[in-house]
C-alpha angles and dihedrals in degrees: 000000000000090000089055089053091052092051090057096043122143102300118252092229090058091048089051090050091050090051091049092051092047090052091047092049092053093059115113093235094047095110094045087097104040095186093053091043090053091052090052091049091050092050090048091051092050092051092047091051091049091049091050091050091052091050091050091048091050091050090050091050090050091050091050091051091053092047092049091050091050091048091051091049091049092048091050091049092049091052090049096245 
């Protein structure tokens, strides 16, 4: 299951886009056009939220893998294997 989570990790193109937007937002003239700046900030926030969700999902998948492994070990021990 964890391997599946890794395969669907936060896409590199989205990470690149987030980096581009962060660089753009740090420019001194960024707020010269408030409407455009707001659009950039909204896109950045959406990408950050998506990235956070992926990280949470990957952590959940990792936790489930550990729990399944423990359950299998307990089952094997109970059966005397």
